[in-house]
C-alpha positions as CSV (number, residue, x, y, z in Angstrom):
1,M,0.0,0.0,0.0
2,A,1.4,3.4,-1.0
3,L,0.6,6.5,1.1
4,D,1.4,10.1,0.1
5,Y,3.5,11.9,2.7
6,D,2.1,14.6,4.9
7,E,3.0,15.9,8.4
8,E,0.2,13.9,10.0
9,I,1.7,10.6,8.7
10,L,5.0,11.5,10.4
11,S,3.3,11.6,13.9
12,T,0.9,8.7,13.4
13,L,3.0,6.3,11.3
14,P,3.4,3.5,13.9
15,A,-0.3,3.4,14.7
16,L,-1.2,3.6,11.0
17,Q,1.1,0.7,10.1
18,E,-0.4,-1.4,12.9
19,K,-3.9,-0.8,11.5
20,I,-2.8,-1.8,8.0
21,K,-1.2,-5.0,9.2
22,K,-4.4,-6.0,11.0
23,I,-6.3,-5.7,7.7
24,N,-3.7,-7.3,5.5
25,S,0.0,-8.3,5.9
26,I,1.1,-6.0,3.1
27,L,4.1,-3.6,3.0
28,T,3.5,0.1,3.5
29,I,5.2,2.6,1.1
30,I,5.5,6.3,1.9
31,R,5.7,8.5,-1.2
32,V,7.8,11.6,-0.5
33,P,8.2,14.3,-3.2
34,A,11.8,15.3,-3.9
35,T,11.8,18.7,-2.4
36,K,14.6,20.6,-0.6
37,A,13.7,18.9,2.7
38,V,13.5,15.4,1.3
39,E,16.5,14.0,3.1
40,A,15.3,15.4,6.5
41,I,11.8,14.0,5.9
42,T,13.2,10.6,4.9
43,S,15.4,10.4,8.0
44,S,12.4,11.4,10.2
45,L,10.2,8.8,8.6
46,T,12.8,6.1,9.0
47,Q,13.3,6.9,12.7
48,S,9.5,6.7,13.1
49,G,9.5,3.2,11.7
50,A,9.0,3.6,7.9
51,E,10.3,0.5,6.1
52,I,9.9,1.6,2.5
53,I,10.1,5.2,1.2
54,H,9.5,6.2,-2.4
55,V,11.3,9.4,-3.3
56,V,9.5,11.0,-6.3
57,A,11.2,13.6,-8.6
58,D,9.5,15.2,-11.6
59,Y,9.4,13.4,-14.9
60,R,12.8,15.0,-15.9
61,G,14.5,13.7,-12.9
62,M,14.7,17.1,-11.1
63,E,13.6,18.4,-7.7
64,N,10.0,19.4,-7.3
65,N,8.6,22.8,-6.2
66,A,11.7,24.9,-6.9
67,A,11.4,28.4,-8.4
68,T,13.7,27.8,-11.4
69,D,15.5,24.9,-13.0
70,L,18.8,26.5,-11.8
71,N,17.8,26.0,-8.2
72,R,16.7,22.4,-8.7
73,R,18.9,19.4,-7.8
74,L,19.2,16.6,-10.3
75,A,18.2,13.1,-9.5
76,K,21.8,12.0,-8.6
77,D,22.1,14.8,-6.1
78,V,18.8,14.1,-4.5
79,I,19.5,10.4,-4.1
80,R,23.0,11.0,-2.7
81,A,21.7,13.5,-0.3
82,V,19.0,11.1,1.0
83,H,21.4,8.2,1.2
84,L,24.2,10.1,3.0
85,K,21.7,11.6,5.5
86,L,20.6,8.1,6.4
87,V,24.2,6.9,6.6
88,D,25.2,9.8,8.9
89,N,22.3,9.0,11.1
90,R,23.3,5.3,11.1
91,I,19.9,4.1,10.0
92,R,20.5,3.4,6.3
93,D,20.0,-0.4,6.5
94,E,16.6,0.1,8.3
95,V,14.8,1.4,5.2
96,T,14.4,0.6,1.5
97,I,14.7,3.6,-0.8
98,I,12.8,3.6,-4.1
99,F,13.5,6.4,-6.5
100,S,11.4,7.5,-9.5
101,G,11.4,10.4,-11.9
102,G,13.6,10.8,-15.0
103,I,14.4,7.1,-15.2
104,A,14.2,7.0,-19.0
105,M,17.0,4.7,-20.1
106,A,18.5,1.4,-18.8
107,E,21.7,3.1,-17.7
108,H,19.7,5.3,-15.3
109,V,18.9,2.3,-13.1
110,P,22.5,1.3,-12.1
111,K,23.4,5.0,-11.8
112,A,20.5,5.6,-9.4
113,M,21.6,2.6,-7.4
114,I,25.2,3.7,-7.3
115,C,24.1,7.0,-5.9
116,G,22.3,5.2,-3.1
117,A,18.8,4.0,-4.2
118,D,17.8,0.4,-3.5
119,L,15.2,0.3,-6.3
120,T,13.9,2.4,-9.1
121,A,10.3,2.8,-10.3
122,I,9.6,2.9,-14.0
123,D,6.6,4.8,-15.4
124,L,6.8,6.8,-18.7
125,P,9.1,4.3,-20.5
126,L,6.5,1.6,-20.1
127,L,3.9,3.9,-21.7
128,I,6.2,4.8,-24.5
129,A,6.9,1.1,-25.1
130,I,3.2,0.6,-26.0
131,G,3.2,3.6,-28.4
132,A,2.6,6.7,-26.3
133,R,4.5,9.9,-27.2
134,L,5.7,12.6,-24.8
135,Y,5.8,16.2,-25.9
136,E,7.2,19.1,-23.9
137,E,6.4,22.1,-26.2
138,P,4.3,24.2,-25.9
139,E,3.4,22.2,-22.7
140,K,3.9,18.8,-21.3
141,I,1.5,16.3,-22.9
142,L,1.3,12.6,-23.2
143,V,-0.4,11.3,-26.3
144,F,-1.6,7.8,-26.6
145,P,-1.9,6.1,-30.0
146,E,-5.3,5.7,-31.6
147,G,-6.8,2.2,-31.2
148,L,-4.7,1.4,-28.2
149,E,-7.7,-0.2,-26.5
150,K,-8.0,-2.6,-29.5
151,I,-4.4,-4.0,-29.1
152,A,-4.4,-7.5,-27.6
153,V,-3.4,-7.6,-24.0
154,G,-0.8,-10.2,-24.8
155,T,0.9,-7.8,-27.3
156,V,1.0,-4.9,-24.8
157,K,2.3,-7.3,-22.1
158,Q,5.1,-8.6,-24.5
159,R,6.2,-5.1,-25.4
160,I,6.7,-4.3,-21.7
161,I,8.5,-7.6,-21.1
162,N,10.8,-6.9,-24.1
163,L,11.7,-3.5,-22.7
164,M,12.4,-4.7,-19.2
165,G,14.3,-7.7,-20.5
166,A,16.6,-5.4,-22.5
167,W,17.1,-3.2,-19.5
168,H,17.9,-6.2,-17.4
169,S,20.5,-7.4,-19.9
170,Q,22.2,-3.9,-19.8
171,L,22.1,-3.9,-16.0
172,L,23.9,-7.3,-16.0
173,E,26.5,-5.9,-18.4
174,V,27.2,-2.9,-16.2
175,M,27.5,-5.1,-13.1
176,G,29.8,-7.5,-15.0
177,A,32.1,-4.6,-16.0
178,M,32.3,-3.6,-12.3
179,G,32.9,-7.1,-11.1
180,I,29.6,-7.1,-9.1
181,R,27.4,-10.2,-9.2
182,E,24.6,-9.0,-7.0
183,A,22.5,-5.9,-7.7
184,R,22.2,-5.0,-4.1
185,R,25.9,-4.4,-3.9
186,L,25.6,-1.5,-6.3
187,R,23.9,0.6,-3.6
188,G,26.1,3.5,-2.7
189,E,29.1,2.2,-4.5
190,T,30.1,5.8,-5.6
191,G,33.8,4.8,-5.6
192,R,33.0,2.9,-8.8
193,A,31.5,5.9,-10.5
194,I,32.9,9.1,-12.1
195,F,31.0,12.3,-11.4
196,F,31.4,15.1,-13.9
197,E,31.5,17.9,-11.3
198,E,34.4,16.2,-9.4
199,I,36.4,15.4,-12.6
200,D,35.8,18.9,-13.9
201,N,36.9,20.5,-10.7
202,D,40.0,18.3,-10.5
203,T,40.9,19.0,-14.1
204,F,40.1,22.7,-14.6
205,G,39.4,24.0,-11.1
206,K,43.0,24.8,-10.3
207,I,43.5,26.5,-13.7
208,F,40.5,28.9,-13.3
209,K,41.4,29.5,-9.6
210,K,44.9,30.7,-10.7
211,R,43.4,32.9,-13.3
212,E,41.0,34.5,-10.9
213,S,43.7,35.1,-8.3
214,S,46.0,36.7,-10.9
215,N,43.3,39.1,-12.0
216,V,42.7,40.3,-8.4
């Protein structure tokens, strides 16, 4: 069962989980929007007993509710912030982090896991696999193909299976290149990744700093 986060959930989560378990022994997922406070909210929820938290970015893989795109963190920064906050609080292994938003290609799955996610949720790629088209200009709109309802369920199912099968093969290829046999070991393995900002700073940072100091 998935519940959208609000301040009331934070204070009543243990009692709410108990009620849900009495009805059915299902897992409870808390969906948290990827805002500026997402790492603090995630940490508080985990300390309150949340077992699965779904961090939701926008469809471009950016923070929600920011004034401009320049002020928005990208998916990798959001995931790393949440992961490191939980590590600092020594509660990382007490919660499963699902991330969604901007997961558009197979390579985004291992990248999200390396940054600290346990799982990724896939949405738009599955719709595109069955023929939908996404447009951003002049506004975001998702257009479904005509006659979609007439396509056999088996055909739609097979398209989704084919897409996920291809993604699975690419995930295994990435893991093989890293020498990792189990996907769970990808989580937080940032030492096996190269981040553009770090390389750019190491390569050009000193040069530009020298120029700036010489101009002063």
